[in-house]
C-alpha positions, 0 to 999 in steps of 0.5 A: 500500500502506498503511503499518502504524503501530505506536503505543506506549501507555505503561503507566498508573500501575496497571501501573507499580505492578505492575511496581515490586512485582514488581521489589521482590519479586524483589530481596528474593528475590535478597537472601535467597538471597544471604544464605543462600549467604553463610552457607552459605559461612561454615559451610563455611569454619568446618568447615575445620581444618588439623591437620598440615603439608601438602606444598603450598598452591595459591594461585589467582590473582584480579586484577591491574591492568596499569596500576598493576602491582598485585594487587587486595586480594583476591589480596594477601590470598590471597598473605598467607595462603600466606605465613602458612601457609608461615612457620607451617610448615603447608605445605612448598611453594607452587603459584601458578596462574592469570592466563594472558593470552597476548595481553597477554603476562601470567602472573598465576601468575608475578607471584604467584611474584615477590610471594612472593619479594619477601616472603622466600619461597625461590624453590626452594619455589615452583611456577607454571603458565603455561597456566591462565586460569580456576578449572577450568584452574587446578585442572587445571594445579595437579594436574599439578604436584601429581602430578609432584612426588608431593605428597599433602596439599594446601591450596587457598588463595583467597577465601572465595566462590571456595574454596567453588566450588573445593571443588565442582570438586576431587575428591581426598583429602587436600585442604583449604581455607584462606581469609581472612575476609570483610572487610565493614566498610562498605556498600561492602564488603557490596555488593562481596560481594553482586556477588561472590556473583552472579559465583560463581552465574554461574560455577556455572550456566555450568559446570553447563549447558555442556560443560567444553570449551565453557566453557573456550573461552568463558572463554579467548575472554573473558579473552584 
């Protein structure tokens, strides 16, 4: 039996040029959509006004380095925002949600609570969940705490891009959104924002395509 030999013929220069042009065009389109999304988020944030005190602020967990035992800067900014809202009498209570990593025996929400206490926030006004590990489950668990305590007016606290996505999930009256400003001072900051935009897109696409239970199982497997 004769062996079938497959020879790889490398593309010629003309083909490489076509590939380069296509990739360049796709990159430009991607950047353009990223800029449009960025501005859409900014418009949403600028339209958020908090005129009266809320019963509680819900802080969503971001990230935590288990090696250094520190929150990332984004999560610190979320917590700083919550502290500011409480001390300026915009919220009466703080609810911390997210970051449940059962296999690592870690609770991001509890670490956020501890951080708030270290920053002179009374432990009696802080609530935290022990089950949520992604944005959807964060809100589910927050809602349980909200309903259990008969809170009415709520302020969602997270990063700018994340707040915009949370707003697509939350379907509740008397719910407002608060965030810190984009901290884009260098090329590295803009690149980080660019990456985060794609993270948000991926999450939005997955939640749109997958049934909620399948999405939550996928996230649970990935994060635990």
